[in-house]
Every structure is written in C-alpha cells, then in structure tokens.
C-alpha positions in Angstrom: -50.9 70.2 -20.9 -47.4 72.6 -20.0 -49.1 74.2 -16.6 -51.1 70.7 -15.5 -47.3 69.0 -15.7 -46.1 71.9 -14.3 -48.8 71.8 -11.4 -48.0 68.3 -10.4 -45.3 69.0 -9.9 -45.1 71.0 -7.7 -46.9 69.1 -5.5 -50.4 71.5 -6.1 -53.4 68.8 -7.1 -55.0 69.8 -10.4 -58.4 70.2 -8.2 -56.6 72.9 -5.8 -56.6 76.9 -7.5 -53.5 79.0 -7.0 -53.0 81.3 -3.9 -54.0 84.5 -5.2 -57.6 83.2 -6.2 -57.8 81.6 -3.0 -57.8 84.2 -1.6 -61.2 86.8 -1.5 -60.1 89.7 -3.8 -63.0 92.0 -2.6 -62.9 93.1 1.4 -66.5 92.5 1.3 -65.7 88.6 0.5 -64.7 88.5 3.5 -67.2 86.4 6.7 -66.6 86.6 10.1 -65.9 82.7 11.7 -65.7 82.1 15.2 -62.2 81.3 16.5 -63.2 78.1 18.7 -65.5 75.8 16.6 -65.6 78.4 12.9 -69.2 78.6 13.0 -70.3 81.7 10.8 -73.7 82.3 11.6 -74.1 84.3 15.2 -70.7 85.7 15.5 -70.0 88.3 18.4 -67.7 90.9 16.3 -66.5 91.8 20.2 -65.8 88.7 21.2 -64.8 86.8 18.2 -66.9 84.3 18.5 -69.8 82.7 17.8 -73.3 82.9 20.3 -73.2 78.8 21.1 -69.3 79.5 22.1 -69.9 82.9 24.0 -73.0 81.5 25.9 -70.9 77.5 27.1 -67.5 80.1 28.5 -69.8 82.5 29.9 -71.6 80.2 31.4 -68.4 78.7 33.0 -67.0 82.1 33.6 -64.2 82.3 31.5 -65.6 85.4 30.3 -64.6 88.2 32.6 -67.3 90.5 33.3 -70.4 88.2 32.0 -72.0 86.8 34.1 -75.8 84.7 32.8 -78.4 87.0 33.3 -81.2 86.1 34.7 -85.3 88.1 34.9 
C-alpha cells in the first residue's frame, strides 16, 4: 500500500509502469518503426521509413537519387 501511495504522490498513475519496465531488456525486442508515420511493417532500414512513406517521397522527388521506375 505504501508504494501505491508513493506512486500517486509522485504523479505516476497506477496504470503506468515504472521507467525501467518500459525499456526493452533485450535488443531482439526492439522493433523498427517509420519515423514519419510510426508504421511497424514494411520498414526500409536504409531510409528509416516505411514503404508507403518512401513511395510518396520518391514520387515527389524528395529522396535524392531515387526515381519512380517504369517497366
């Protein structure tokens, strides 16, 4: 009960976890996310964004050296 009262007093809600629990303990738990939209899937490591954001930026010509390919 003392810890609950202390957490409420410190401004940390009861539903929130302490900071040390939020950080992943193992590097394999880390998941890459798009810097622009936060999408976890379709991530391109070289650019740090997802495939959808990459496509939009490439079409607008905002990524140097990348152009839309045509068959």
